NUBARO-181990 format. One record per residue (C-alpha): residue number from 1; residue in one letter; x, y, z. Coordinates in steps of 0.1 Angstrom, whole numbers. Last residue first. Layout:
[NUM,'a',[X,Y,Z]]
...
END
This chain:
[774,'s',[1303,779,822]]
[773,'g',[1296,746,839]]
[772,'r',[1284,763,871]]
[771,'e',[1315,755,891]]
[770,'g',[1338,762,862]]
[769,'h',[1342,745,829]]
[768,'g',[1380,743,831]]
[767,'m',[1377,718,861]]
[766,'v',[1361,692,839]]
[765,'l',[1383,678,811]]
[764,'l',[1419,686,820]]
[763,'d',[1417,688,858]]
[762,'l',[1394,657,861]]
[761,'v',[1417,640,835]]
[760,'l',[1447,645,858]]
[759,'a',[1429,636,890]]
[758,'r',[1417,603,874]]
[757,'f',[1453,596,863]]
[756,'a',[1466,602,898]]
[755,'p',[1440,578,913]]
[754,'g',[1447,551,886]]
[753,'l',[1485,553,888]]
[752,'t',[1494,527,915]]
[751,'e',[1462,506,917]]
[750,'v',[1456,506,880]]
[749,'v',[1492,498,871]]
[748,'v',[1495,471,897]]
[747,'e',[1462,456,886]]
[746,'v',[1476,450,851]]
[745,'r',[1471,412,847]]
[744,'p',[1476,402,811]]
[743,'p',[1448,397,786]]
[742,'s',[1443,362,772]]
[741,'p',[1447,360,735]]
[740,'n',[1415,354,715]]
[739,'e',[1416,328,688]]
[738,'r',[1401,299,707]]
[737,'e',[1377,325,721]]
[736,'a',[1356,326,690]]
[735,'m',[1350,289,690]]
[734,'e',[1341,290,727]]
[733,'m',[1316,318,719]]
[732,'l',[1299,297,693]]
[731,'g',[1297,267,715]]
[730,'r',[1282,288,744]]
[729,'i',[1256,303,721]]
[728,'d',[1245,269,708]]
[727,'w',[1221,273,679]]
[726,'g',[1185,263,683]]
[725,'g',[1161,241,702]]
[724,'g',[1186,215,714]]
[723,'s',[1214,215,739]]
[722,'g',[1236,245,745]]
[721,'d',[1221,254,778]]
[720,'r',[1196,281,769]]
[719,'a',[1194,272,732]]
[718,'a',[1189,300,707]]
[717,'p',[1156,296,689]]
[716,'t',[1152,333,685]]
[715,'s',[1128,358,699]]
[714,'v',[1135,350,736]]
[713,'a',[1114,351,768]]
[712,'k',[1134,352,800]]
[711,'g',[1120,329,826]]
[710,'q',[1153,311,834]]
[709,'m',[1182,334,831]]
[708,'l',[1203,327,800]]
[707,'a',[1236,307,804]]
[706,'g',[1256,310,772]]
[705,'k',[1287,321,791]]
[704,'v',[1284,314,828]]
[703,'d',[1321,305,836]]
[702,'k',[1335,335,817]]
[701,'g',[1314,358,837]]
[700,'s',[1333,349,868]]
[699,'r',[1327,324,895]]
[698,'v',[1332,327,933]]
[697,'t',[1345,294,947]]
[696,'s',[1323,269,964]]
[695,'d',[1303,263,996]]
[694,'p',[1266,266,987]]
[693,'a',[1271,255,951]]
[692,'k',[1271,276,920]]
[691,'p',[1292,304,935]]
[690,'t',[1279,339,928]]
[689,'i',[1292,357,897]]
[688,'l',[1320,383,894]]
[687,'t',[1324,401,861]]
[686,'a',[1358,396,846]]
[685,'d',[1345,377,815]]
[684,'l',[1321,406,808]]
[683,'l',[1349,432,809]]
[682,'h',[1371,408,788]]
[681,'q',[1343,406,762]]
[680,'w',[1343,444,758]]
[679,'r',[1380,445,753]]
[678,'s',[1378,417,727]]
[677,'i',[1349,435,710]]
[676,'f',[1368,469,711]]
[675,'m',[1397,454,692]]
[674,'g',[1373,451,662]]
[673,'p',[1369,424,637]]
[672,'g',[1341,398,635]]
[671,'c',[1336,366,655]]
[670,'v',[1325,333,641]]
[669,'t',[1333,342,605]]
[668,'a',[1313,319,582]]
[667,'a',[1326,290,562]]
[666,'a',[1304,285,532]]
[665,'a',[1279,257,531]]
[664,'q',[1248,279,528]]
[663,'p',[1264,305,506]]
[662,'l',[1266,340,522]]
[661,'q',[1249,371,510]]
[660,'k',[1225,353,488]]
[659,'e',[1204,341,517]]
[658,'n',[1197,377,527]]
[657,'n',[1179,383,495]]
[656,'d',[1194,406,469]]
[655,'t',[1172,435,459]]
[654,'a',[1195,463,467]]
[653,'a',[1180,498,468]]
[652,'g',[1201,521,446]]
[651,'e',[1219,550,462]]
[650,'a',[1249,530,472]]
[649,'p',[1256,519,436]]
[648,'t',[1262,481,436]]
[647,'n',[1299,471,432]]
[646,'d',[1303,456,466]]
[645,'a',[1324,424,459]]
[644,'p',[1307,394,473]]
[643,'i',[1313,384,510]]
[642,'k',[1334,356,522]]
[641,'d',[1369,369,516]]
[640,'l',[1360,403,531]]
[639,'v',[1349,386,563]]
[638,'s',[1381,367,566]]
[637,'q',[1401,398,559]]
[636,'m',[1383,415,588]]
[635,'r',[1391,386,610]]
[634,'q',[1428,387,601]]
[633,'l',[1429,424,608]]
[632,'s',[1412,420,642]]
[631,'l',[1437,392,651]]
[630,'d',[1467,414,642]]
[629,'e',[1453,443,663]]
[628,'l',[1445,420,692]]
[627,'s',[1480,406,692]]
[626,'f',[1495,441,691]]
[625,'l',[1473,451,721]]
[624,'h',[1485,420,740]]
[623,'n',[1522,429,733]]
[622,'a',[1515,464,748]]
[621,'h',[1498,448,778]]
[620,'a',[1528,426,785]]
[619,'d',[1551,456,782]]
[618,'v',[1528,477,805]]
[617,'s',[1528,450,831]]
[616,'a',[1565,446,832]]
[615,'i',[1570,483,831]]
[614,'i',[1548,489,861]]
[613,'d',[1566,464,882]]
[612,'e',[1600,480,874]]
[611,'r',[1585,515,880]]
[610,'t',[1575,503,915]]
[609,'a',[1611,494,923]]
[608,'a',[1624,527,910]]
[607,'p',[1600,547,932]]
[606,'l',[1573,566,912]]
[605,'s',[1575,602,901]]
[604,'a',[1589,592,867]]
[603,'f',[1557,574,859]]
[602,'l',[1534,604,866]]
[601,'a',[1558,627,847]]
[600,'q',[1558,604,817]]
[599,'l',[1520,602,818]]
[598,'n',[1518,640,817]]
[597,'s',[1543,643,789]]
[596,'s',[1525,617,768]]
[595,'l',[1491,632,774]]
[594,'a',[1489,652,742]]
[593,'g',[1495,620,722]]
[592,'a',[1499,589,743]]
[591,'a',[1526,574,720]]
[590,'g',[1520,589,686]]
[589,'e',[1547,567,670]]
[588,'r',[1528,536,681]]
[587,'r',[1527,517,648]]
[586,'r',[1562,530,641]]
[585,'a',[1575,518,674]]
[584,'k',[1560,483,667]]
[583,'e',[1578,482,634]]
[582,'s',[1610,493,650]]
[581,'s',[1608,466,676]]
[580,'t',[1599,438,651]]
[579,'s',[1623,443,623]]
[578,'s',[1650,469,625]]
[577,'a',[1674,466,652]]
[576,'s',[1673,430,664]]
[575,'s',[1711,425,664]]
[574,'e',[1719,461,673]]
[573,'p',[1699,460,705]]
[572,'v',[1669,484,707]]
[571,'r',[1671,505,738]]
[570,'s',[1687,536,722]]
[569,'e',[1659,536,696]]
[568,'e',[1633,537,723]]
[567,'e',[1649,566,741]]
[566,'k',[1650,585,708]]
[565,'c',[1613,577,702]]
[564,'v',[1604,586,737]]
[563,'i',[1621,620,736]]
[562,'d',[1607,629,701]]
[561,'a',[1571,621,711]]
[560,'a',[1571,638,745]]
[559,'s',[1583,672,753]]
[558,'t',[1606,683,724]]
[557,'s',[1582,683,695]]
[556,'s',[1554,697,715]]
[555,'p',[1525,674,722]]
[554,'q',[1493,675,700]]
[553,'k',[1459,684,714]]
[552,'s',[1459,719,699]]
[551,'p',[1464,703,665]]
[550,'g',[1431,684,664]]
[549,'f',[1409,660,683]]
[548,'i',[1388,687,699]]
[547,'k',[1390,705,665]]
[546,'v',[1367,678,651]]
[545,'t',[1339,691,672]]
[544,'k',[1341,727,660]]
[543,'k',[1339,718,624]]
[542,'a',[1311,693,631]]
[541,'w',[1290,719,650]]
[540,'d',[1294,744,622]]
[539,'h',[1283,719,596]]
[538,'f',[1254,708,619]]
[537,'d',[1241,744,619]]
[536,'d',[1248,748,582]]
[535,'r',[1228,718,572]]
[534,'i',[1199,729,594]]
[533,'e',[1199,763,576]]
[532,'p',[1203,747,542]]
[531,'c',[1171,725,545]]
[530,'q',[1164,711,510]]
[529,'s',[1198,699,499]]
[528,'a',[1212,688,533]]
[527,'v',[1179,673,544]]
[526,'q',[1173,654,512]]
[525,'h',[1209,642,509]]
[524,'l',[1212,631,545]]
[523,'w',[1179,611,542]]
[522,'n',[1189,595,509]]
[521,'y',[1224,586,523]]
[520,'l',[1207,569,553]]
[519,'l',[1184,549,532]]
[518,'h',[1212,540,508]]
[517,'r',[1229,522,536]]
[516,'n',[1201,496,536]]
[515,'r',[1214,467,515]]
[514,'r',[1250,473,526]]
[513,'l',[1239,472,563]]
[512,'l',[1220,439,559]]
[511,'g',[1248,423,539]]
[510,'v',[1274,432,565]]
[509,'y',[1250,417,591]]
[508,'d',[1249,385,571]]
[507,'e',[1287,385,569]]
[506,'t',[1290,387,606]]
[505,'s',[1270,355,608]]
[504,'p',[1233,349,615]]
[503,'p',[1225,316,633]]
[502,'r',[1216,286,611]]
[501,'i',[1183,271,622]]
[500,'e',[1180,235,610]]
[499,'v',[1152,219,591]]
[498,'d',[1133,186,592]]
[497,'p',[1099,197,579]]
[496,'k',[1073,202,606]]
[495,'s',[1049,177,622]]
[494,'p',[1077,159,639]]
[493,'d',[1085,190,661]]
[492,'t',[1121,186,672]]
[491,'a',[1138,210,648]]
[490,'t',[1174,201,643]]
[489,'s',[1201,221,660]]
[488,'t',[1229,242,645]]
[487,'l',[1265,250,652]]
[486,'f',[1277,269,622]]
[485,'v',[1293,249,595]]
[484,'t',[1329,251,583]]
[483,'p',[1341,268,615]]
[482,'t',[1375,285,613]]
[481,'w',[1402,278,640]]
[480,'r',[1435,296,636]]
[479,'g',[1466,280,621]]
[478,'t',[1472,308,596]]
[477,'p',[1461,286,567]]
[476,'s',[1428,281,586]]
[475,'r',[1422,250,606]]
[474,'r',[1390,231,600]]
[473,'g',[1356,227,616]]
[472,'t',[1326,205,620]]
[471,'p',[1292,208,637]]
[470,'t',[1272,177,631]]
[469,'k',[1238,179,616]]
[468,'s',[1249,183,580]]
[467,'e',[1222,181,554]]
[466,'t',[1195,194,575]]
[465,'p',[1179,217,550]]
[464,'i',[1183,254,560]]
[463,'k',[1162,278,581]]
[462,'r',[1176,313,587]]
[461,'g',[1187,332,617]]
[460,'k',[1165,353,639]]
[459,'s',[1189,383,636]]
[458,'v',[1183,386,598]]
[457,'s',[1145,389,602]]
[456,'i',[1149,414,630]]
[455,'f',[1172,435,609]]
[454,'d',[1150,434,579]]
[453,'s',[1120,445,600]]
[452,'l',[1140,473,615]]
[451,'f',[1152,484,581]]
[450,'g',[1116,484,567]]
[449,'e',[1103,505,596]]
[448,'a',[1131,530,592]]
[447,'a',[1124,533,555]]
[446,'s',[1087,537,561]]
[445,'l',[1095,565,585]]
[444,'h',[1118,580,558]]
[443,'e',[1091,580,531]]
[442,'r',[1065,593,555]]
[441,'l',[1088,623,563]]
[440,'d',[1084,638,529]]
[439,'v',[1109,666,530]]
[438,'r',[1104,704,524]]
[437,'e',[1078,716,549]]
[436,'h',[1084,687,573]]
[435,'v',[1121,694,575]]
[434,'a',[1117,730,584]]
[433,'r',[1090,723,610]]
[432,'i',[1111,695,626]]
[431,'m',[1141,717,627]]
[430,'p',[1122,745,645]]
[429,'e',[1106,719,668]]
[428,'f',[1139,704,680]]
[427,'s',[1139,720,714]]
[426,'a',[1101,715,717]]
[425,'v',[1105,678,710]]
[424,'f',[1131,674,737]]
[423,'d',[1112,694,762]]
[422,'r',[1080,673,755]]
[421,'i',[1100,641,758]]
[420,'a',[1114,652,792]]
[419,'q',[1080,662,805]]
[418,'t',[1067,627,796]]
[417,'f',[1095,610,814]]
[416,'l',[1094,634,844]]
[415,'d',[1058,625,852]]
[414,'p',[1053,643,885]]
[413,'n',[1043,618,897]]
[412,'q',[1060,586,885]]
[411,'r',[1039,558,870]]
[410,'c',[1055,552,836]]
[409,'l',[1092,558,836]]
[408,'v',[1101,554,873]]
[407,'r',[1074,529,882]]
[406,'t',[1079,508,851]]
[405,'i',[1117,507,858]]
[404,'a',[1109,496,894]]
[403,'e',[1084,470,884]]
[402,'r',[1109,456,859]]
[401,'d',[1137,454,884]]
[400,'r',[1114,438,911]]
[399,'i',[1103,411,886]]
[398,'a',[1139,403,878]]
[397,'v',[1147,403,915]]
[396,'l',[1120,377,921]]
[395,'a',[1130,355,892]]
[394,'s',[1166,354,903]]
[393,'f',[1156,345,938]]
[392,'y',[1134,316,925]]
[391,'e',[1162,304,903]]
[390,'h',[1186,305,932]]
[389,'c',[1162,287,954]]
[388,'q',[1157,260,928]]
[387,'a',[1195,255,925]]
[386,'h',[1197,252,963]]
[385,'q',[1168,228,963]]
[384,'t',[1187,205,939]]
[383,'e',[1218,207,961]]
[382,'s',[1199,200,992]]
[381,'l',[1190,225,1019]]
[380,'t',[1182,211,1053]]
[379,'k',[1211,228,1071]]
[378,'l',[1206,261,1054]]
[377,'l',[1172,268,1070]]
[376,'d',[1187,261,1104]]
[375,'p',[1211,290,1101]]
[374,'n',[1182,315,1101]]
[373,'a',[1180,347,1082]]
[372,'d',[1218,354,1078]]
[371,'q',[1225,317,1069]]
[370,'l',[1196,317,1045]]
[369,'i',[1209,348,1027]]
[368,'t',[1245,336,1027]]
[367,'a',[1235,302,1013]]
[366,'i',[1215,319,985]]
[365,'i',[1244,343,977]]
[364,'s',[1267,313,973]]
[363,'t',[1295,310,998]]
[362,'p',[1331,324,997]]
[361,'s',[1334,335,1025]]
[360,'d',[1346,369,1012]]
[359,'k',[1323,371,982]]
[358,'s',[1292,359,1000]]
[357,'v',[1299,383,1029]]
[356,'q',[1302,411,1004]]
[355,'r',[1268,402,989]]
[354,'v',[1252,400,1023]]
[353,'k',[1265,435,1033]]
[352,'d',[1256,451,1000]]
[351,'h',[1221,437,1001]]
[350,'e',[1216,449,1037]]
[349,'t',[1228,484,1028]]
[348,'r',[1206,485,997]]
[347,'p',[1174,481,1016]]
[346,'k',[1155,448,1022]]
[345,'d',[1126,437,1000]]
[344,'v',[1146,410,982]]
[343,'y',[1157,396,1016]]
[342,'r',[1122,391,1028]]
[341,'k',[1114,371,997]]
[340,'i',[1144,349,1002]]
[339,'a',[1134,342,1038]]
[338,'a',[1099,334,1026]]
[337,'l',[1113,309,1001]]
[336,'q',[1133,291,1029]]
[335,'e',[1103,291,1052]]
[334,'k',[1080,278,1026]]
[333,'s',[1104,248,1021]]
[332,'p',[1124,244,989]]
[331,'g',[1113,218,964]]
[330,'g',[1103,182,971]]
[329,'k',[1072,186,950]]
[328,'a',[1073,219,931]]
[327,'k',[1045,244,938]]
[326,'e',[1067,273,949]]
[325,'i',[1091,265,921]]
[324,'k',[1065,267,894]]
[323,'d',[1051,299,909]]
[322,'a',[1086,315,906]]
[321,'s',[1090,304,870]]
[320,'k',[1055,316,861]]
[319,'r',[1062,349,878]]
[318,'f',[1093,353,856]]
[317,'e',[1073,349,825]]
[316,'s',[1047,374,837]]
[315,'s',[1074,399,844]]
[314,'d',[1087,398,809]]
[313,'w',[1052,404,794]]
[312,'s',[1049,432,819]]
[311,'l',[1081,448,807]]
[310,'v',[1069,449,771]]
[309,'l',[1035,461,781]]
[308,'w',[1048,489,804]]
[307,'i',[1072,502,778]]
[306,'i',[1045,503,752]]
[305,'r',[1021,519,777]]
[304,'q',[1046,546,785]]
[303,'l',[1049,555,748]]
[302,'l',[1012,555,744]]
[301,'n',[1004,577,774]]
[300,'m',[999,563,809]]
[299,'g',[974,569,837]]
[298,'d',[967,602,855]]
[297,'d',[976,590,890]]
[296,'a',[963,618,911]]
[295,'n',[987,648,916]]
[294,'t',[958,671,926]]
[293,'t',[922,662,924]]
[292,'l',[889,679,914]]
[291,'g',[907,706,895]]
[290,'v',[892,700,860]]
[289,'w',[926,688,847]]
[288,'n',[934,667,877]]
[287,'s',[901,649,874]]
[286,'i',[906,643,837]]
[285,'a',[942,629,842]]
[284,'g',[931,608,871]]
[283,'v',[903,592,850]]
[282,'g',[929,582,824]]
[281,'m',[931,597,789]]
[280,'k',[968,606,787]]
[279,'a',[982,622,755]]
[278,'l',[1019,615,749]]
[277,'l',[1022,596,716]]
[276,'l',[991,604,697]]
[275,'k',[988,639,712]]
[274,'m',[1024,646,703]]
[273,'v',[1019,634,668]]
[272,'s',[988,656,664]]
[271,'n',[1006,687,677]]
[270,'l',[1035,681,653]]
[269,'m',[1012,677,623]]
[268,'s',[992,708,633]]
[267,'g',[1024,729,636]]
[266,'a',[1038,716,604]]
[265,'n',[1007,723,584]]
[264,'g',[1004,697,556]]
[263,'i',[990,668,576]]
[262,'r',[1004,637,559]]
[261,'l',[1026,630,589]]
[260,'t',[995,620,608]]
[259,'q',[987,592,584]]
[258,'k',[1023,580,586]]
[257,'l',[1021,580,624]]
[256,'m',[988,560,624]]
[255,'t',[1004,534,601]]
[254,'y',[1036,531,621]]
[253,'p',[1017,525,654]]
[252,'v',[1048,511,673]]
[251,'l',[1037,479,691]]
[250,'k',[1053,454,667]]
[249,'h',[1086,472,668]]
[248,'v',[1085,473,706]]
[247,'s',[1081,435,708]]
[246,'d',[1108,428,681]]
[245,'v',[1133,451,699]]
[244,'l',[1126,434,733]]
[243,'k',[1128,399,717]]
[242,'l',[1161,409,701]]
[241,'l',[1174,419,735]]
[240,'y',[1164,385,749]]
[239,'p',[1181,366,721]]
[238,'g',[1213,386,725]]
[237,'e',[1215,383,763]]
[236,'t',[1241,355,761]]
[235,'s',[1260,376,736]]
[234,'l',[1273,357,705]]
[233,'v',[1242,363,683]]
[232,'f',[1226,397,691]]
[231,'v',[1253,417,707]]
[230,'h',[1283,401,690]]
[229,'h',[1266,401,656]]
[228,'m',[1256,438,660]]
[227,'f',[1292,447,669]]
[226,'a',[1307,428,640]]
[225,'a',[1282,444,616]]
[224,'i',[1292,479,630]]
[223,'h',[1328,469,624]]
[222,'i',[1322,457,588]]
[221,'i',[1301,487,580]]
[220,'v',[1328,511,593]]
[219,'y',[1355,495,572]]
[218,'d',[1333,494,541]]
[217,'v',[1326,531,547]]
[216,'a',[1364,538,548]]
[215,'a',[1368,520,515]]
[214,'q',[1342,542,499]]
[213,'l',[1357,573,515]]
[212,'g',[1391,565,500]]
[211,'p',[1376,559,466]]
[210,'s',[1362,594,466]]
[209,'h',[1331,616,472]]
[208,'e',[1306,593,454]]
[207,'e',[1305,574,487]]
[206,'l',[1284,602,502]]
[205,'s',[1255,591,481]]
[204,'k',[1227,612,465]]
[203,'k',[1250,640,454]]
[202,'e',[1249,678,457]]
[201,'t',[1241,685,493]]
[200,'a',[1257,654,508]]
[199,'c',[1288,661,487]]
[198,'e',[1290,697,500]]
[197,'f',[1286,684,536]]
[196,'l',[1313,658,529]]
[195,'e',[1337,684,514]]
[194,'d',[1334,708,543]]
[193,'v',[1342,680,568]]
[192,'l',[1370,667,546]]
[191,'d',[1389,700,546]]
[190,'g',[1420,686,563]]
[189,'y',[1435,682,598]]
[188,'v',[1407,665,618]]
[187,'l',[1385,651,590]]
[186,'e',[1416,645,569]]
[185,'h',[1432,623,595]]
[184,'v',[1399,604,602]]
[183,'v',[1396,597,564]]
[182,'d',[1432,586,561]]
[181,'e',[1429,563,591]]
[180,'f',[1397,547,576]]
[179,'a',[1414,543,542]]
[178,'r',[1445,527,558]]
[177,'v',[1423,502,577]]
[176,'l',[1404,494,545]]
[175,'d',[1436,490,526]]
[174,'d',[1450,465,551]]
[173,'a',[1418,445,550]]
[172,'k',[1421,439,513]]
[171,'s',[1390,434,491]]
[170,'r',[1384,472,489]]
[169,'d',[1417,477,472]]
[168,'y',[1423,515,476]]
[167,'p',[1440,535,449]]
[166,'g',[1443,573,454]]
[165,'d',[1414,597,455]]
[164,'l',[1416,600,493]]
[163,'k',[1450,617,491]]
[162,'r',[1463,621,527]]
[161,'k',[1481,652,538]]
[160,'p',[1512,644,558]]
[159,'g',[1509,634,595]]
[158,'r',[1492,646,627]]
[157,'t',[1485,621,654]]
[156,'i',[1449,623,666]]
[155,'g',[1443,638,700]]
[154,'g',[1454,625,734]]
[153,'l',[1426,634,757]]
[152,'i',[1397,637,732]]
[151,'g',[1409,607,711]]
[150,'r',[1414,586,742]]
[149,'t',[1379,594,753]]
[148,'v',[1365,584,719]]
[147,'y',[1382,550,723]]
[146,'e',[1370,546,759]]
[145,'h',[1334,552,748]]
[144,'i',[1333,520,727]]
[143,'a',[1344,496,755]]
[142,'s',[1322,515,780]]
[141,'a',[1291,513,759]]
[140,'a',[1296,475,755]]
[139,'t',[1302,471,792]]
[138,'a',[1270,489,800]]
[137,'l',[1250,470,774]]
[136,'t',[1260,436,786]]
[135,'k',[1257,445,823]]
[134,'r',[1222,460,817]]
[133,'t',[1211,429,799]]
[132,'g',[1222,405,826]]
[131,'l',[1253,383,828]]
[130,'a',[1241,353,849]]
[129,'g',[1242,341,885]]
[128,'k',[1214,365,895]]
[127,'d',[1232,378,925]]
[126,'y',[1265,385,908]]
[125,'s',[1248,400,878]]
[124,'e',[1234,427,901]]
[123,'s',[1198,438,905]]
[122,'l',[1184,473,902]]
[121,'e',[1189,495,932]]
[120,'a',[1158,516,928]]
[119,'e',[1178,546,941]]
[118,'s',[1198,545,909]]
[117,'l',[1166,544,887]]
[116,'k',[1152,573,907]]
[115,'t',[1184,593,903]]
[114,'l',[1186,587,866]]
[113,'i',[1150,598,861]]
[112,'g',[1155,629,883]]
[111,'q',[1187,638,864]]
[110,'f',[1169,636,831]]
[109,'r',[1139,657,843]]
[108,'v',[1153,682,869]]
[107,'h',[1190,689,862]]
[106,'w',[1190,681,825]]
[105,'f',[1156,691,811]]
[104,'e',[1154,719,837]]
[103,'g',[1183,736,819]]
[102,'p',[1162,740,788]]
[101,'l',[1173,722,757]]
[100,'d',[1187,745,731]]
[99,'r',[1221,729,730]]
[98,'v',[1205,695,722]]
[97,'g',[1189,711,691]]
[96,'p',[1222,716,674]]
[95,'v',[1248,695,691]]
[94,'p',[1268,716,717]]
[93,'l',[1258,693,746]]
[92,'v',[1270,661,730]]
[91,'i',[1306,668,720]]
[90,'r',[1324,688,747]]
[89,'r',[1301,686,776]]
[88,'l',[1290,650,773]]
[87,'l',[1324,637,764]]
[86,'g',[1340,655,793]]
[85,'a',[1313,644,817]]
[84,'l',[1319,608,808]]
[83,'l',[1356,611,813]]
[82,'p',[1352,631,845]]
[81,'a',[1328,608,863]]
[80,'s',[1324,619,899]]
[79,'s',[1329,655,887]]
[78,'g',[1345,686,901]]
[77,'a',[1330,719,911]]
[76,'a',[1296,703,917]]
[75,'y',[1268,723,901]]
[74,'l',[1244,747,918]]
[73,'p',[1210,753,902]]
[72,'s',[1195,788,901]]
[71,'g',[1166,794,925]]
[70,'d',[1176,829,932]]
[69,'g',[1188,823,968]]
[68,'d',[1224,819,956]]
[67,'g',[1223,782,962]]
[66,'d',[1238,762,991]]
[65,'s',[1206,754,1011]]
[64,'d',[1181,752,982]]
[63,'n',[1205,735,958]]
[62,'d',[1215,707,982]]
[61,'p',[1208,680,956]]
[60,'r',[1238,691,934]]
[59,'s',[1229,699,898]]
[58,'f',[1234,678,867]]
[57,'p',[1246,698,836]]
[56,'y',[1273,703,850]]
[55,'g',[1288,683,878]]
[54,'y',[1285,645,883]]
[53,'n',[1283,649,921]]
[52,'a',[1246,642,924]]
[51,'i',[1248,615,897]]
[50,'c',[1276,597,915]]
[49,'s',[1258,601,949]]
[48,'p',[1228,582,935]]
[47,'h',[1249,550,932]]
[46,'k',[1247,526,903]]
[45,'f',[1263,553,882]]
[44,'r',[1296,544,898]]
[43,'e',[1299,513,876]]
[42,'v',[1300,535,844]]
[41,'e',[1328,555,860]]
[40,'a',[1348,524,868]]
[39,'y',[1343,513,832]]
[38,'t',[1359,545,819]]
[37,'e',[1387,545,845]]
[36,'h',[1397,509,836]]
[35,'h',[1400,514,799]]
[34,'t',[1415,549,801]]
[33,'l',[1443,537,825]]
[32,'i',[1452,506,805]]
[31,'d',[1452,524,771]]
[30,'f',[1474,552,783]]
[29,'l',[1498,528,797]]
[28,'a',[1499,508,764]]
[27,'h',[1505,540,744]]
[26,'l',[1532,551,768]]
[25,'q',[1549,517,765]]
[24,'v',[1549,517,727]]
[23,'s',[1562,553,727]]
[22,'t',[1590,544,751]]
[21,'l',[1588,552,788]]
[20,'i',[1613,574,805]]
[19,'a',[1625,567,841]]
[18,'p',[1645,536,831]]
[17,'t',[1649,507,855]]
[16,'a',[1686,502,860]]
[15,'s',[1684,515,896]]
[14,'a',[1657,490,904]]
[13,'s',[1678,461,890]]
[12,'s',[1708,471,909]]
[11,'a',[1688,475,941]]
[10,'h',[1673,440,935]]
[9,'r',[1707,425,929]]
[8,'r',[1721,441,960]]
[7,'m',[1692,429,981]]
[6,'g',[1697,394,968]]
[5,'d',[1734,395,975]]
[4,'t',[1727,406,1011]]
[3,'s',[1702,378,1016]]
[2,'g',[1727,353,1003]]
[1,'m',[1753,366,1028]]
END
């Protein structure tokens, strides 16, 4: 009887589940599907088959057998990564200069490099026990790309014309958000593209256009600053990335390049620069040139030598770590280390098999490797030896990664990297000649050099007197945590003054961008005013590009938006009518834009019981997005409250020192605004990491925050383990996470609608290009 009643209640609940989603639910569903599909496509690039089946402009590997016999490349009819392919084809490929690249650049040079890197099977974060550099950058790119993708698929909601010359309070976060939305709206539906190109031509600063554009620039600067802060300060790989940037910056021959740019003839100048950067002077190059040898190793050019040097410095540090473990007393046995070495050299199939066994057991990757090689090796392994084995394994795969990258970019024959650079320069040669004749490129090269030096200096933090050695904090009026003093660590060298290193804050990066934005405006003004043909080319491209987000992408008035709004109104109870629900509906009035009808159809095709589960996840995710929006707005206001008013003309070089940007004792914002930062961090947190002990549970990225791989050289005094030597990355991240709401579980949505959504975007973004990308 009870079982029958339960079945009746379930049937009644399922039949009551609506088949039409509200605008809030549609927006949340759209967000879930694009978020997961975008990152899934990024993950697929680890496999060569993804590149082969990417579609135009990358060709299929069976060209010779399936081609037309004329040597023309054959492209996959669909795409293994429709969202990425749609962005590349619709926005990137039509860019002036890029559109003139020969087909061989894409399906021979660039595709060849990507395929070789994929075949190299670079290491996984799971194996290394830490979030690597590639994982950090890939998740960041995915989190940003998904917003562009949603704009391409759904379009920008059209509203009344916005007046950018109206009042905007640049000290209020709400006004900055409104200004940015107004600017985007007028770019797509107004004449702002024309006005900005005209402004760049006639005036030295784009901000002279209108108060609305000034406020929108502030919005962009704060978000870029938050991104930079998260990458180089809050990210575990931040100190290492900064070290790479610093090393490359020191190796670039700026003085020689400036001298070369003094050559008056554009052709001679360009030829000299190419010789400086790409000429090879090895014995193999000479013997190949005179015909004594064929395809002999012809050495490296300057660009390749810079890459090789930076990666070699890295490899030497990892070799030191490996050698130290091999010589350690009481460390792992030679047999255990030899088994790890043999595993590193095994093919991808063996690595995938062992990794899967480790996840399913669950046992650590080291325990699984030793068990697979010889079970007796695992019996004598102590906890300390296990940790040493894992560090040894991490060092070996790190060395292998760098050797593989060097082999692909610097020692490949034929040299696809150098050929790709030559193709790229040849495609932009007409532009380079025009700019060189009318603009002093030395000035802008010096500006770029100065900006990078300023950026590196800011990112290394600043030394302050050790007045307060204990991290403290307070609650903000909103009840959220705000640090009063950044986590710092006292210098341990007694021969040096007692100072602390304060990590850079979001406000410091805002100051960096404000001080240097006039460099960009100056470049745009000089090119736009002195090179009208280049300006007109980019003007036409910009006009066509914004149409992608324009009226043709909007749903009809009867198909989606009106229906969901009416349905939403009917669901709001009388007692709660106006406040929260109506405000949320107003903030999501665009629903899923042009995809609203498609997503409604996908949802309506599901069984009623499945729709009920979907709605529960979608509602939870919708509330999560509102929480992230509110948090981002509060963080932006926090940044605005801590930086001085920006009344300096944008075209004038600021002379303020970095220390003047934020008072020493002021409360700094631990994490800047931007919903994409929270989404990015969630991708990192969800990354699977090998268990710490031989028999333990699989960890996630959240468990290893602040843990930098042993052997990685850093350019800042950031502590590896949160104790001594610099600021504590883990402590800073924990502060930031106290405010972050936990994302809900949406697996049921991805598993149920993910394949259908992928087929939908494949049809919308890719199939229309034809088999040959025409």
